[in-house]
C-alpha positions in Angstrom: -158.3 -89.2 108.6 -162.0 -89.4 109.4 -164.3 -89.8 106.5 -167.8 -88.5 107.2 -170.7 -90.3 105.7 -173.0 -87.4 105.1 -176.0 -88.1 102.9 -176.8 -85.7 100.1 -179.8 -83.7 100.9 -181.5 -80.8 99.1 -181.7 -77.3 100.6 -185.4 -77.8 101.1 -184.8 -81.0 103.1 -182.2 -79.4 105.2 -184.6 -76.6 106.1 -187.4 -79.1 106.8 -185.2 -81.2 109.1 -184.3 -78.0 111.0 -187.9 -77.1 111.4 -188.9 -80.6 112.4 -186.1 -80.7 115.0 -187.3 -77.5 116.6 -191.0 -78.5 116.9 -190.0 -81.9 118.5 -187.9 -80.4 121.3 -189.8 -81.3 124.4 -190.2 -78.6 127.1 -193.6 -79.4 128.5 -194.4 -79.5 132.2 -192.8 -82.5 133.9 -194.7 -85.5 135.3 -197.5 -85.6 132.7 -198.4 -88.6 130.6 -197.1 -87.0 127.4 -193.5 -86.5 128.6 -190.6 -88.3 126.8 -192.7 -89.7 124.0 -192.5 -87.3 121.1 -189.3 -88.5 119.5 -190.4 -92.2 119.0 -193.7 -91.0 117.7 -192.0 -88.6 115.3 -189.6 -91.3 114.1 -192.5 -93.6 113.3 -194.3 -90.9 111.5 -191.3 -89.9 109.4 -191.2 -93.5 108.1 -194.7 -93.1 106.8 -193.7 -90.2 104.5 -190.7 -91.7 103.0 -188.1 -90.7 105.6 -188.4 -87.0 104.7 -189.1 -84.0 106.9 -192.8 -84.1 107.8 -193.2 -80.3 107.6 -191.8 -80.2 104.1 -193.9 -83.1 102.9 -197.1 -81.6 104.3 -196.3 -78.2 102.7 -195.5 -79.8 99.4 -198.7 -81.7 99.4 -200.8 -78.7 100.2 -199.2 -76.6 97.5 -199.7 -79.4 95.1 -203.3 -80.1 95.9 -204.7 -76.6 96.8 -205.1 -73.9 94.1 -206.4 -70.3 94.3 -210.1 -70.3 95.2 -210.1 -73.8 96.6 -211.4 -74.7 100.1 -209.4 -76.3 102.9 -211.1 -77.7 106.0 -209.2 -76.9 109.2 -210.4 -78.6 112.5 -209.7 -78.6 116.2 -211.6 -79.6 119.2 -210.8 -80.5 122.8 -213.8 -78.9 124.4 -215.3 -81.3 126.9 -216.4 -81.3 130.6 -215.1 -81.3 133.2 -211.5 -80.2 132.3 -211.9 -78.1 129.2 -215.4 -76.7 128.9 -214.3 -74.1 126.4 -211.6 -76.1 124.7 -207.9 -76.0 125.0 -205.4 -73.3 124.1 -203.4 -75.9 122.1 -205.4 -76.1 118.9 -207.0 -72.8 118.1 -203.7 -71.0 117.4 -202.5 -73.9 115.2 -205.7 -73.7 113.1 -205.3 -69.9 112.9 -201.7 -70.3 111.7 -202.7 -72.9 109.0 -205.5 -70.5 108.0 -202.8 -67.9 107.3 -201.0 -70.5 105.1 -204.2 -71.3 103.2 -205.4 -67.7 102.7 -202.2 -65.7 102.6 -200.0 -68.3 100.9 -202.2 -70.5 98.8 -204.9 -67.9 98.0 -207.6 -70.4 99.0 -210.4 -70.3 101.6 -210.0 -71.8 105.1 -213.1 -73.5 106.3 -212.8 -73.8 110.1 -214.8 -76.6 111.7 -215.0 -77.2 115.4 -217.4 -78.7 118.1 -219.6 -76.0 119.7 -217.6 -75.8 122.9 -214.4 -74.7 121.0 -216.1 -72.5 118.5 -215.7 -69.0 120.0 -212.0 -69.6 121.0 -211.1 -70.8 117.6 -212.9 -67.9 115.9 -211.1 -65.5 118.2 -207.7 -67.0 117.3 -208.4 -66.9 113.6 -209.4 -63.2 113.8 -206.3 -62.5 115.9 -204.2 -64.1 113.1 -205.5 -61.4 110.7 -208.4 -63.1 109.0 -212.0 -61.9 109.0 -214.8 -64.5 109.5 -217.6 -64.3 106.9 -220.4 -66.4 105.6 -219.4 -68.7 102.7 -221.0 -66.7 99.9 -219.4 -63.4 101.1 -216.0 -65.1 101.6 -216.1 -66.4 98.1 -216.9 -63.0 96.7 -214.5 -60.7 98.7 -210.9 -60.1 97.9 -210.0 -59.7 101.6 -208.2 -62.4 103.6 -210.9 -64.3 105.4 -212.2 -67.6 106.6 -215.5 -69.4 107.1 -216.4 -71.0 110.5 -218.9 -73.8 111.0 -219.8 -75.5 114.3 -220.1 -79.3 114.2 -222.5 -80.4 116.9 -223.7 -83.7 115.5 -223.3 -87.3 116.7 -224.0 -90.7 115.3 -225.6 -91.0 111.9 -226.3 -87.2 111.9 -222.6 -86.6 112.1 -221.9 -88.9 109.1 -224.7 -87.1 107.1 -223.4 -83.6 108.0 -219.8 -84.6 107.1 -221.0 -85.8 103.7 -223.2 -82.8 103.0 -220.3 -80.5 104.0 -217.9 -82.2 101.7 -220.4 -82.1 98.9 -221.1 -78.4 99.3 -217.5 -77.1 99.9 -215.5 -79.7 97.9 -212.3 -79.2 100.0 -208.9 -80.1 98.5 -207.4 -80.9 101.9 -208.5 -81.6 105.5 -206.2 -80.8 108.5 -206.8 -81.2 112.2 -204.8 -79.7 115.1 -205.3 -81.2 118.6 -208.7 -82.8 118.0 -210.1 -85.8 119.9 -210.2 -88.9 117.8 -211.9 -92.3 118.7 -210.0 -95.4 119.6 -210.6 -98.8 118.0 -213.9 -99.1 120.0 -215.1 -95.7 119.0 -214.4 -94.1 122.4 -212.6 -90.8 122.8 -210.3 -90.1 125.7 -208.4 -87.3 127.5 -204.6 -87.8 127.6 -205.0 -89.0 131.2 -206.8 -92.1 129.9 -210.2 -90.9 131.2 -213.2 -91.0 128.8 -214.2 -87.7 127.1 -217.9 -88.6 127.6 -217.5 -89.5 131.3 -219.5 -86.4 132.3 -222.4 -87.7 130.2 -222.2 -85.3 127.3 -221.8 -86.9 123.8 -218.8 -85.5 121.9 -219.5 -84.7 118.2 -218.6 -87.3 115.6 -216.0 -85.1 113.9 -214.1 -88.2 112.8 -216.6 -88.6 110.0 -215.0 -85.6 108.2 -211.8 -87.6 108.0 -213.6 -90.8 107.0 -215.4 -88.8 104.2 -212.1 -87.3 103.1 -210.4 -90.7 102.9 -213.3 -92.1 100.9 -212.9 -89.3 98.3 -209.1 -89.4 98.1 -208.8 -85.9 99.7 -205.5 -85.1 101.5 -205.7 -85.4 105.3 -203.2 -84.1 107.9 -203.3 -84.7 111.6 -201.2 -82.5 114.0 -200.9 -84.3 117.4 -198.8 -84.4 120.5 -199.9 -87.4 122.6 -201.8 -89.9 120.4 -205.5 -89.4 121.4 -205.8 -87.0 118.5 -207.1 -87.4 114.9 -204.5 -88.8 112.6 -202.6 -90.8 115.3 -204.0 -94.0 113.8 -201.3 -93.8 111.2 -198.8 -94.6 114.0 -201.1 -96.4 116.4 -198.8 -99.3 117.1 -196.0 -97.1 118.4 -198.4 -94.8 120.3 -199.7 -97.9 122.2 -196.1 -98.9 123.0 -194.7 -95.7 124.3 -197.5 -93.5 125.7 -199.1 -94.1 129.1 -202.8 -95.1 128.9 -202.6 -95.3 125.1 -202.9 -99.1 125.2 -204.9 -99.6 128.5 -207.0 -96.6 129.5 -208.8 -95.7 132.7 -212.3 -96.3 131.5 -214.5 -99.4 131.1 -213.6 -99.8 127.4 -210.1 -100.9 128.5 -208.9 -100.4 124.9 -206.5 -97.4 125.5 -206.8 -93.8 124.3 -204.8 -94.3 121.1 -206.8 -92.8 118.2 -207.5 -95.3 115.4 -208.3 -92.6 112.8 -205.5 -92.4 110.2 -204.3 -89.4 108.2 -202.2 -89.3 105.0 -199.7 -87.2 107.0 -199.5 -87.6 110.8 -197.3 -84.9 112.4 -196.4 -85.5 116.1 -194.8 -82.5 117.8 -194.1 -81.4 121.4 -197.2 -79.1 121.1 -199.8 -79.8 118.4 -199.9 -76.1 117.6 -196.2 -76.3 116.8 -196.8 -79.0 114.1 -199.2 -76.6 112.5 -196.7 -73.7 112.8 -194.1 -75.9 111.1 -196.3 -76.6 108.2 -197.1 -72.9 107.8 -193.5 -72.0 108.0 -192.6 -74.5 105.3 -195.4 -73.3 103.1 -193.9 -69.8 103.5 -190.4 -71.2 102.7 -191.5 -73.0 99.5 -193.4 -69.9 98.3 -190.5 -67.6 99.4 -192.9 -65.7 101.7 -191.7 -66.3 105.3 -194.1 -63.6 106.5 -197.0 -66.2 106.0 -196.0 -67.5 109.4 -197.4 -65.2 112.1 -195.0 -62.8 113.8 -194.3 -62.8 117.6 -197.0 -60.2 118.3 -199.6 -62.1 116.4 -198.7 -65.2 118.2 -199.5 -63.6 121.6 -202.8 -62.2 120.2 -203.8 -65.7 119.0 -203.1 -67.4 122.3 -204.7 -64.5 124.2 -207.8 -64.6 122.1 -208.3 -68.3 122.8 -207.7 -67.8 126.6 -210.1 -64.8 126.8 -212.8 -67.0 125.2 -212.3 -69.5 128.0 -210.0 -72.1 126.5 -207.8 -73.7 129.2 -204.1 -74.6 129.0 -204.2 -78.4 129.0 -201.3 -78.7 131.5 -202.0 -75.7 133.8 -205.8 -76.2 133.9 -206.5 -72.5 133.6 -207.4 -69.9 130.9 -204.0 -68.4 130.7 -202.0 -67.1 127.7 -200.0 -70.4 127.3 -200.2 -73.7 125.5 -199.3 -77.1 127.1 -197.7 -75.3 130.1 -195.5 -73.1 128.0 -196.3 -69.4 128.5 -196.6 -66.9 125.8 -193.1 -65.5 126.1 -191.6 -68.9 125.3 -194.1 -69.4 122.5 -193.0 -66.1 121.0 -189.3 -67.1 121.2 -190.3 -70.3 119.4 -191.9 -68.4 116.6 -188.9 -66.1 116.3 -186.5 -69.1 115.9 -188.9 -70.7 113.4 -189.0 -67.6 111.3 -185.2 -67.3 111.6 -184.7 -70.8 110.3 -186.8 -70.1 107.2 -185.5 -66.6 106.6 -181.9 -67.7 106.9 -182.5 -70.6 104.4 -184.0 -68.2 102.0 -181.2 -65.7 102.4 -178.8 -68.1 100.6 -176.3 -68.2 103.5 -175.3 -71.5 105.2 -175.3 -75.0 103.9 -179.1 -75.0 103.1 -178.7 -72.0 100.8 -175.5 -73.4 99.2 -177.1 -76.7 98.5 -180.2 -75.0 97.1 -178.0 -72.9 94.7 -176.2 -76.0 93.5 -179.4 -77.8 92.8 
Protein backbone atom coordinates (compact mmCIF):
# COMPACT_ATOMS: atom_id res chain seq x y z
CA UNK A 1 0.00 0.00 0.00
CA UNK A 2 1.33 3.40 -0.97
CA UNK A 3 1.53 5.97 1.80
CA UNK A 4 1.25 9.49 0.43
CA UNK A 5 3.32 12.08 2.23
CA UNK A 6 0.96 15.05 1.83
CA UNK A 7 1.84 18.13 3.87
CA UNK A 8 -0.94 19.77 5.85
CA UNK A 9 -1.91 23.05 4.24
CA UNK A 10 -4.67 25.50 5.00
CA UNK A 11 -7.50 26.26 2.59
CA UNK A 12 -5.96 29.67 2.03
CA UNK A 13 -2.62 28.16 1.05
CA UNK A 14 -4.25 25.62 -1.26
CA UNK A 15 -6.00 28.44 -3.09
CA UNK A 16 -2.84 30.51 -3.19
CA UNK A 17 -0.81 27.66 -4.67
CA UNK A 18 -3.46 27.14 -7.35
CA UNK A 19 -3.41 30.82 -8.25
CA UNK A 20 0.39 30.90 -8.33
CA UNK A 21 0.51 27.80 -10.55
CA UNK A 22 -1.80 29.45 -13.04
CA UNK A 23 0.15 32.69 -13.35
CA UNK A 24 3.45 30.86 -13.81
CA UNK A 25 2.26 28.74 -16.75
CA UNK A 26 4.43 29.94 -19.64
CA UNK A 27 2.68 30.49 -22.97
CA UNK A 28 4.59 33.43 -24.39
CA UNK A 29 5.83 33.75 -27.94
CA UNK A 30 8.70 31.32 -28.55
CA UNK A 31 12.29 32.34 -29.20
CA UNK A 32 12.43 35.37 -26.93
CA UNK A 33 14.94 35.83 -24.07
CA UNK A 34 12.24 35.33 -21.44
CA UNK A 35 11.26 31.79 -22.41
CA UNK A 36 11.68 28.88 -19.95
CA UNK A 37 12.85 31.03 -17.05
CA UNK A 38 9.77 31.71 -14.92
CA UNK A 39 9.72 28.56 -12.82
CA UNK A 40 13.29 28.91 -11.44
CA UNK A 41 12.65 32.62 -10.77
CA UNK A 42 9.40 31.78 -9.02
CA UNK A 43 10.98 29.02 -6.94
CA UNK A 44 13.68 31.42 -5.76
CA UNK A 45 11.08 34.07 -4.91
CA UNK A 46 8.94 31.60 -2.93
CA UNK A 47 11.90 30.92 -0.66
CA UNK A 48 12.09 34.62 0.22
CA UNK A 49 8.52 34.59 1.60
CA UNK A 50 8.80 31.49 3.76
CA UNK A 51 7.88 28.88 1.14
CA UNK A 52 4.30 30.09 0.93
CA UNK A 53 2.23 31.14 -2.11
CA UNK A 54 3.43 34.59 -3.16
CA UNK A 55 -0.05 35.78 -4.14
CA UNK A 56 -1.35 34.89 -0.69
CA UNK A 57 1.56 36.50 1.16
CA UNK A 58 1.21 39.72 -0.86
CA UNK A 59 -2.54 39.87 -0.27
CA UNK A 60 -2.14 39.20 3.44
CA UNK A 61 0.48 41.93 3.79
CA UNK A 62 -1.63 44.46 1.92
CA UNK A 63 -4.70 43.74 4.05
CA UNK A 64 -2.55 43.95 7.17
CA UNK A 65 -0.83 47.22 6.24
CA UNK A 66 -3.52 49.17 4.36
CA UNK A 67 -6.58 50.51 6.14
CA UNK A 68 -9.58 52.48 4.79
CA UNK A 69 -8.52 55.97 3.72
CA UNK A 70 -4.82 55.07 3.39
CA UNK A 71 -2.83 55.59 0.19
CA UNK A 72 -1.04 52.94 -1.88
CA UNK A 73 1.47 53.83 -4.61
CA UNK A 74 1.11 51.75 -7.79
CA UNK A 75 3.79 52.08 -10.48
CA UNK A 76 4.57 50.88 -13.99
CA UNK A 77 6.80 52.15 -16.75
CA UNK A 78 8.41 50.68 -19.86
CA UNK A 79 8.00 53.70 -22.08
CA UNK A 80 11.27 54.29 -23.92
CA UNK A 81 12.47 54.81 -27.46
CA UNK A 82 12.78 53.17 -29.91
CA UNK A 83 10.74 50.06 -29.08
CA UNK A 84 8.02 51.31 -26.74
CA UNK A 85 7.55 55.07 -27.13
CA UNK A 86 4.18 54.95 -25.34
CA UNK A 87 4.96 52.14 -22.97
CA UNK A 88 3.99 48.49 -22.99
CA UNK A 89 0.61 46.78 -22.70
CA UNK A 90 2.06 44.59 -19.96
CA UNK A 91 1.94 46.88 -16.95
CA UNK A 92 -1.04 49.25 -17.27
CA UNK A 93 -3.65 46.52 -16.82
CA UNK A 94 -1.77 45.09 -13.84
CA UNK A 95 -1.74 48.49 -12.16
CA UNK A 96 -5.43 48.94 -12.99
CA UNK A 97 -6.25 45.57 -11.42
CA UNK A 98 -4.30 46.39 -8.27
CA UNK A 99 -6.09 49.75 -8.16
CA UNK A 100 -9.36 47.78 -7.97
CA UNK A 101 -7.96 45.75 -5.07
CA UNK A 102 -6.90 48.91 -3.25
CA UNK A 103 -10.08 50.90 -3.90
CA UNK A 104 -12.84 48.27 -4.12
CA UNK A 105 -11.39 45.89 -1.55
CA UNK A 106 -9.26 47.83 0.92
CA UNK A 107 -11.28 51.09 0.68
CA UNK A 108 -8.00 52.96 0.24
CA UNK A 109 -6.74 55.39 -2.43
CA UNK A 110 -4.58 54.18 -5.33
CA UNK A 111 -1.86 56.68 -6.25
CA UNK A 112 -0.73 55.76 -9.77
CA UNK A 113 2.80 56.90 -10.64
CA UNK A 114 4.37 56.48 -14.07
CA UNK A 115 7.02 58.03 -16.32
CA UNK A 116 5.51 60.54 -18.80
CA UNK A 117 5.61 58.22 -21.83
CA UNK A 118 3.40 55.66 -20.05
CA UNK A 119 1.03 58.09 -18.40
CA UNK A 120 -1.92 58.20 -20.84
CA UNK A 121 -1.99 54.44 -21.36
CA UNK A 122 -2.00 53.73 -17.64
CA UNK A 123 -4.69 56.32 -16.95
CA UNK A 124 -6.78 54.76 -19.73
CA UNK A 125 -6.45 51.28 -18.23
CA UNK A 126 -7.34 52.53 -14.74
CA UNK A 127 -10.46 54.25 -16.07
CA UNK A 128 -11.41 51.11 -18.01
CA UNK A 129 -11.10 49.17 -14.74
CA UNK A 130 -13.92 51.25 -13.26
CA UNK A 131 -12.07 54.00 -11.40
CA UNK A 132 -12.26 57.70 -12.04
CA UNK A 133 -9.04 59.74 -11.94
CA UNK A 134 -9.22 62.84 -9.76
CA UNK A 135 -6.95 65.37 -8.11
CA UNK A 136 -5.80 64.31 -4.66
CA UNK A 137 -8.02 66.62 -2.60
CA UNK A 138 -11.10 65.63 -4.61
CA UNK A 139 -10.23 61.94 -4.37
CA UNK A 140 -9.91 62.18 -0.59
CA UNK A 141 -13.27 63.94 -0.33
CA UNK A 142 -15.43 61.84 -2.66
CA UNK A 143 -17.15 58.55 -1.88
CA UNK A 144 -16.81 57.23 -5.45
CA UNK A 145 -14.19 54.71 -6.49
CA UNK A 146 -11.26 56.62 -7.87
CA UNK A 147 -7.50 57.00 -8.17
CA UNK A 148 -4.93 59.78 -8.35
CA UNK A 149 -2.39 59.76 -11.19
CA UNK A 150 0.99 61.51 -11.13
CA UNK A 151 3.66 61.60 -13.86
CA UNK A 152 7.25 61.05 -12.69
CA UNK A 153 9.59 62.84 -15.14
CA UNK A 154 12.60 63.45 -12.88
CA UNK A 155 16.16 62.12 -13.07
CA UNK A 156 19.18 62.21 -10.77
CA UNK A 157 18.93 64.24 -7.58
CA UNK A 158 15.61 65.72 -8.68
CA UNK A 159 14.17 62.20 -8.77
CA UNK A 160 15.34 61.52 -5.22
CA UNK A 161 13.86 64.82 -4.02
CA UNK A 162 10.55 64.18 -5.76
CA UNK A 163 10.29 60.67 -4.31
CA UNK A 164 10.90 62.02 -0.83
CA UNK A 165 8.39 64.84 -1.18
CA UNK A 166 5.81 62.46 -2.63
CA UNK A 167 6.19 60.06 0.27
CA UNK A 168 6.02 62.93 2.76
CA UNK A 169 2.83 64.27 1.22
CA UNK A 170 0.87 61.07 0.58
CA UNK A 171 2.29 58.81 3.34
CA UNK A 172 1.60 55.54 1.48
CA UNK A 173 1.29 52.28 3.36
CA UNK A 174 2.55 50.19 0.45
CA UNK A 175 4.33 50.59 -2.89
CA UNK A 176 3.82 48.10 -5.73
CA UNK A 177 5.25 48.07 -9.24
CA UNK A 178 4.18 46.05 -12.27
CA UNK A 179 6.60 45.73 -15.20
CA UNK A 180 8.77 48.75 -14.43
CA UNK A 181 12.36 49.22 -15.56
CA UNK A 182 14.81 48.96 -12.68
CA UNK A 183 18.56 49.73 -12.71
CA UNK A 184 21.29 47.09 -12.53
CA UNK A 185 24.16 47.22 -10.03
CA UNK A 186 25.79 50.00 -12.08
CA UNK A 187 22.61 52.03 -12.25
CA UNK A 188 21.87 51.21 -15.91
CA UNK A 189 18.37 50.22 -17.06
CA UNK A 190 17.93 47.73 -19.91
CA UNK A 191 15.34 46.24 -22.22
CA UNK A 192 14.87 42.48 -21.91
CA UNK A 193 17.01 42.08 -25.02
CA UNK A 194 20.05 43.35 -23.11
CA UNK A 195 20.11 46.72 -24.85
CA UNK A 196 20.26 49.91 -22.77
CA UNK A 197 17.04 51.81 -22.22
CA UNK A 198 18.87 55.09 -22.70
CA UNK A 199 20.55 54.00 -25.94
CA UNK A 200 18.42 56.47 -27.88
CA UNK A 201 19.83 59.29 -25.76
CA UNK A 202 16.80 60.01 -23.59
CA UNK A 203 17.27 59.72 -19.82
CA UNK A 204 14.77 57.41 -18.14
CA UNK A 205 13.22 58.82 -14.94
CA UNK A 206 14.72 57.75 -11.62
CA UNK A 207 11.63 55.88 -10.45
CA UNK A 208 13.77 53.54 -8.35
CA UNK A 209 14.02 56.30 -5.75
CA UNK A 210 10.40 55.62 -4.79
CA UNK A 211 11.42 52.09 -3.80
CA UNK A 212 14.54 53.35 -2.02
CA UNK A 213 12.47 55.87 -0.07
CA UNK A 214 9.89 53.23 0.83
CA UNK A 215 12.61 50.87 2.06
CA UNK A 216 14.15 53.57 4.24
CA UNK A 217 10.75 54.18 5.85
CA UNK A 218 9.85 50.53 6.36
CA UNK A 219 6.97 50.69 3.87
CA UNK A 220 5.85 47.44 2.23
CA UNK A 221 7.20 47.04 -1.34
CA UNK A 222 5.99 44.57 -3.99
CA UNK A 223 7.52 44.00 -7.42
CA UNK A 224 5.64 42.15 -10.18
CA UNK A 225 8.05 40.97 -12.89
CA UNK A 226 8.51 38.48 -15.70
CA UNK A 227 12.13 38.67 -16.89
CA UNK A 228 14.31 40.27 -14.23
CA UNK A 229 15.04 43.76 -15.55
CA UNK A 230 12.10 45.06 -13.52
CA UNK A 231 11.84 46.68 -10.12
CA UNK A 232 11.97 44.13 -7.31
CA UNK A 233 14.08 41.56 -9.17
CA UNK A 234 17.04 42.44 -6.94
CA UNK A 235 15.44 40.19 -4.32
CA UNK A 236 16.33 37.19 -6.51
CA UNK A 237 19.17 38.77 -8.50
CA UNK A 238 21.50 35.78 -8.21
CA UNK A 239 19.10 33.37 -9.90
CA UNK A 240 18.06 35.98 -12.47
CA UNK A 241 21.69 36.27 -13.52
CA UNK A 242 22.04 32.49 -13.73
CA UNK A 243 19.01 31.61 -15.85
CA UNK A 244 17.99 34.62 -17.95
CA UNK A 245 19.83 35.52 -21.18
CA UNK A 246 21.58 38.92 -21.00
CA UNK A 247 20.83 39.23 -17.27
CA UNK A 248 24.47 38.68 -16.32
CA UNK A 249 26.20 40.06 -19.43
CA UNK A 250 24.21 42.57 -21.43
CA UNK A 251 24.64 44.04 -24.90
CA UNK A 252 25.71 47.51 -23.83
CA UNK A 253 29.03 49.08 -22.72
CA UNK A 254 28.26 48.57 -19.01
CA UNK A 255 28.69 44.78 -19.49
CA UNK A 256 26.98 44.23 -16.12
CA UNK A 257 23.80 42.53 -17.30
CA UNK A 258 20.22 43.70 -17.19
CA UNK A 259 19.36 42.11 -13.83
CA UNK A 260 17.71 44.78 -11.70
CA UNK A 261 19.44 45.33 -8.36
CA UNK A 262 16.48 47.03 -6.64
CA UNK A 263 14.90 44.73 -4.05
CA UNK A 264 11.31 44.44 -2.85
CA UNK A 265 9.84 42.89 0.28
CA UNK A 266 7.85 40.65 -2.06
CA UNK A 267 9.09 39.81 -5.55
CA UNK A 268 6.51 38.05 -7.71
CA UNK A 269 7.79 36.53 -10.98
CA UNK A 270 5.00 35.43 -13.32
CA UNK A 271 4.76 34.55 -16.99
CA UNK A 272 3.32 38.02 -17.64
CA UNK A 273 3.86 40.78 -15.08
CA UNK A 274 0.19 41.74 -15.34
CA UNK A 275 -0.66 38.22 -14.21
CA UNK A 276 1.27 38.58 -10.97
CA UNK A 277 -0.78 41.70 -10.22
CA UNK A 278 -4.00 39.89 -11.15
CA UNK A 279 -3.06 37.06 -8.79
CA UNK A 280 -2.63 39.48 -5.91
CA UNK A 281 -5.96 41.14 -6.69
CA UNK A 282 -7.64 37.74 -6.87
CA UNK A 283 -6.25 36.73 -3.48
CA UNK A 284 -7.28 40.04 -1.90
CA UNK A 285 -10.78 39.24 -3.19
CA UNK A 286 -10.51 35.71 -1.82
CA UNK A 287 -9.40 36.78 1.67
CA UNK A 288 -12.11 39.46 1.80
CA UNK A 289 -14.66 37.02 0.33
CA UNK A 290 -15.31 39.43 -2.54
CA UNK A 291 -14.14 37.66 -5.71
CA UNK A 292 -15.67 40.41 -7.86
CA UNK A 293 -12.77 42.66 -6.85
CA UNK A 294 -10.82 40.99 -9.66
CA UNK A 295 -11.95 42.41 -13.01
CA UNK A 296 -14.34 40.36 -15.13
CA UNK A 297 -13.58 39.25 -18.69
CA UNK A 298 -15.20 42.27 -20.34
CA UNK A 299 -13.28 44.67 -18.12
CA UNK A 300 -10.06 42.81 -18.92
CA UNK A 301 -10.52 43.49 -22.62
CA UNK A 302 -11.38 47.15 -21.99
CA UNK A 303 -8.22 47.60 -19.91
CA UNK A 304 -5.95 46.08 -22.56
CA UNK A 305 -7.76 47.97 -25.30
CA UNK A 306 -7.42 51.30 -23.49
CA UNK A 307 -3.64 50.89 -23.17
CA UNK A 308 -3.28 49.86 -26.82
CA UNK A 309 -5.43 52.76 -28.03
CA UNK A 310 -3.17 55.15 -26.13
CA UNK A 311 -0.22 53.78 -28.10
CA UNK A 312 1.24 51.15 -25.77
CA UNK A 313 2.94 48.32 -27.64
CA UNK A 314 2.85 44.61 -27.00
CA UNK A 315 6.41 43.85 -25.92
CA UNK A 316 6.60 40.65 -28.01
CA UNK A 317 4.56 41.63 -31.06
CA UNK A 318 5.94 45.16 -31.35
CA UNK A 319 2.57 46.74 -32.15
CA UNK A 320 -0.24 48.55 -30.37
CA UNK A 321 -2.59 45.59 -30.34
CA UNK A 322 -5.01 44.28 -27.72
CA UNK A 323 -2.58 41.78 -26.25
CA UNK A 324 0.16 41.50 -23.62
CA UNK A 325 3.45 39.67 -24.15
CA UNK A 326 2.24 38.11 -27.37
CA UNK A 327 -0.95 36.75 -25.78
CA UNK A 328 -4.07 38.17 -27.40
CA UNK A 329 -7.09 39.43 -25.51
CA UNK A 330 -9.18 36.28 -25.99
CA UNK A 331 -6.60 34.20 -24.09
CA UNK A 332 -6.22 36.93 -21.48
CA UNK A 333 -9.97 36.77 -20.93
CA UNK A 334 -9.83 32.99 -20.53
CA UNK A 335 -7.06 33.44 -17.99
CA UNK A 336 -9.21 35.87 -15.98
CA UNK A 337 -12.15 33.45 -16.11
CA UNK A 338 -10.03 30.60 -14.75
CA UNK A 339 -8.55 32.83 -12.05
CA UNK A 340 -12.03 33.91 -10.98
CA UNK A 341 -13.16 30.26 -10.99
CA UNK A 342 -10.31 29.23 -8.69
CA UNK A 343 -11.29 31.87 -6.14
CA UNK A 344 -15.04 31.39 -6.45
CA UNK A 345 -14.74 27.62 -6.14
CA UNK A 346 -12.58 27.93 -3.04
CA UNK A 347 -15.08 30.29 -1.46
CA UNK A 348 -17.99 27.99 -2.32
CA UNK A 349 -16.79 25.40 0.19
CA UNK A 350 -16.55 22.57 -2.34
CA UNK A 351 -13.33 20.69 -2.97
CA UNK A 352 -10.30 20.14 -0.76
CA UNK A 353 -9.60 23.86 -0.24
CA UNK A 354 -13.09 24.45 1.10
CA UNK A 355 -13.02 21.31 3.25
CA UNK A 356 -9.70 22.25 4.80
CA UNK A 357 -10.91 25.76 5.43
CA UNK A 358 -14.02 24.47 7.24
CA UNK A 359 -11.92 22.18 9.44
CA UNK A 360 -9.57 25.04 10.33
